[in-house]
N, C-alpha and C positions, 0 to 999 in steps of 0.2 A: 409278808407284805412289806415289812420295813426293808428287807434286802432287795426286793424287786424295784422299789422306788428309785434308788440311786442308779440302777441299771437303766431304767426307763429315761431318767434325766440325761444320762451319758449318751444313750442312743439318740435322744432328741437333739442334744447339742451337736452330735456328729452329723445328723441329717441337716440341721440348720446351717452348720459350717460348710457343708458340701453343696449348698444351693448357689447357683450362679444365674444371673439374668443377662441375657444377650439382647441388645437392641436390634431393630429390624435391619440396620445397615452393618451389623457385626456378624462374624462367624467365629466359632471357637474350635481351634485345632487341639484335640485331646490326645495326650500321650499316656499310655497305661504301662507302668513299670518301665518307663524309658522308651517304649516303642510306640510308633504312631498307631492310634486306635481308630479315630473317626473325626469327622468335621461336623460339629453341631450347629444347627441353625438358631434363629432368634427365639426368645421365650425363656421359660424357667428350665434350667438344666441342672443335673446332679453330677458333681465331680467329687468322687470319694477321696478325702484327704489321705495322704500317705501312699495312695495307689495311682491316682490320676493327677495329671497336671494339664491345665488348659491355657492356651495362648490365644488372646483375642486379636482379631484382625479386622480392620475397618475396610469396607468395600466402597467407600465414598470416593468421589473424584478428588484428586490432590493437584493443586496448582503449585508448582515448585519453580522458584526463580533460579536461573543459572547465572552466577556472578559474571561480570565482564571478563572476557578471555582475550588475551593478546593473540591476534591472528595475522599471519602474513599471507596475503592473497597470491594468486598465481602470477600476477604482474608485479610482485614484490612491493606491495603497499602494506604498511603496518597499520592495523586498525584494532580497535577494541569493540567487541560485540557481546551483547548479553541477550538472553532469551528466556522464555517461560515454557515449561513442559507440563502438560496435563496428562495424568495417568491415574490408573486405579488397579486394585488387585481383583483379579477374576478367578484365581485358584488359590485359596487361602493355604492349602496344604503345601504347595510349592513355595509360596512366599515365606513360610516359616522354616521349612526343612532345607531348601536349596541354598538359601543365603542367610547371613546373620542379621543384617539390617538392610532390607530391600530399599528403603528410602535413600539411605546414604549411597548405596551402590548405584541406584538409578541416577542420582545427582552426578556421580563420577562419570558414568557412561555418557550422560548428556554433555558434560564439559569436553570429554574426549571426542565425541561425535561432532560437536560444534567446531572444534579446531581442525579436525581432519577433513570435514566436508567443505568448510569455507576456504581451506587452503588450496582446494582444487579449482576454484573459480576466480575470475577476474573481478576487479572492483566494480566495474559497470554492471556486471551480472548480479553482484551482491546487492547493489542499490536498486536495480530495476526489477530483478526477478526474485523477490522475497517469497512470493507464493510458491514458486517451484522449489526453492530451497527448503521452505518449511515442510513441504510434502516429502521431500527426499530425506530430511532429517527425521521426520516422524516414522517413515518406513524403516530407516536404519536402526533407530532406537527400539522400535517395536520388535524387530527381529532379534536384537540382542537381549531384551528383557523377557521375551516369550518363555524361555526355560524357567524363569522364576515365577511364572503365573501372573505377570503384570502386563497390562494392555496400555500402550501409549496412544492416546486418542488424538492428540494435537500438539504441535510445536510451533511457536511463533517467535521470530526474531524481533526483539523490541527496539533496540537502538544500536546504531553503528556510529562510533566515535572516530572521526577522521583527524589526522594531523592538521595543524594550522596551515602548513604549506600547501597541503592538498586541498583544503577548503578555499584558499586564495586562488589556486589554479582552476578549480571548478567554477568559482565565481567569475573569473575572467572568461572562461570558456562559455559560460551561460550568457554573459554580456555580449560576447562576439556573436553568438548564435542569434540573440535578439536583434542585434544590428543587421545581421545578414537577412533575417526575415523582414525587417522594416524596409530595407532597400529593395527587396524583391516585391513587396507589396506596393511600394511607391512606384517602381518601374512598371508594374502591371497596371496601376492606375493611369500613368501617363500614356501607356500604350493603348488602353481602352479609350482615353480621351482623344488621342490622335485619330483613332478609328472613327469615332463619332464626328469629329471635325471634318474628316475626309468625306464621310457620308453626307454631312450637311453641305459641304462645298459642291458635291456632285448634284444635289437637289437644287441648290441656288443657280448652278450653271444651266440646268435644264429648264428651270422656271424663273425667268428674270423678275416676274411680278412678285415672287416671294421675297426677293432682295429689297424691293421697294417697300413692301409691308414691314419687313424687318427694320428698315431705315426709319419709317414712320413710328414704329413702336419705340425705337431708341430715342427719338426726339421727344416722345411723350414722357418717357422715363426721366430724361434729363430736365424737362420743364417742371416736373413735379418736385424736384429737389430745390431746397432753399439756398440758392446761390445768387450772387450779385452779377456774375458774368457767365454767360453761356456761349460756348463755341459750337456752332452748328456746321458740320462738314457737309459739303455739297457733292453729290455723286457726279462723276465725270459724264454720265449719260445726260444729265441736265445741262451741263456746260458745253457739250460738244456742238450743238447747233450755233451757239453764240461764237464759239471759236471758229467755226466754218465761215460765218458771215464776216468776221474780222479778217480772216485769211483772204477771202475773195476781194474784200475792199482794198486791202493792202496790195494785192496783185494787180487790180485794175489801175490804181494810182501810178504804179511803176510803169505800166505800158504807155500811159499817156505822157 
């Protein structure tokens, strides 16, 4: 009995030391005597010391910042661009066996893809078409990292740092565009006002009574204002009979 107890304790220690606990978001890649054996799921797992070696791999989504990269666009404008890449491991076996450090390698691929892709577009497309560029970069990265068991779910360009000279030129361009739009709107307003005035003139020409009503309304508006002097214009239609009488009187006196 005395000899069995140390053996029991030794076996118990070996079993305890071989226990591994994997979380729900983890997978264990097990190597037995240096060769790939299996991928173990979450829970309590046994890894025999000296025989097995297990590498834990997280399956959670990783958000990785891509540091600012110096990019020369297709129209020869030098800019600094940074982005963020969202990816996760979908095949733990490949992520451990195919590459030494899949996070570092994915970061390097993201920097290379960012420079190569943005170097093929012009500055206007870079500023206005980010959604399209994000999708193209995501597709490119996902294709490159697929042999490593990595899925790139999304890529977003965060910030584009322009040179000071380019910022000034774009500000002048935006100001000129605003002035152009203001002039167009002003000219359209004057054109519409002229159309309405022409329509009003046609109506007054066809209906002289409307001109008289408008004249009386104008007099009422002028009388409601608090002014000391009021100038009332007289329509020529009201003065024409008096002018005719004066003309006849003048003509008769000359004949006599």
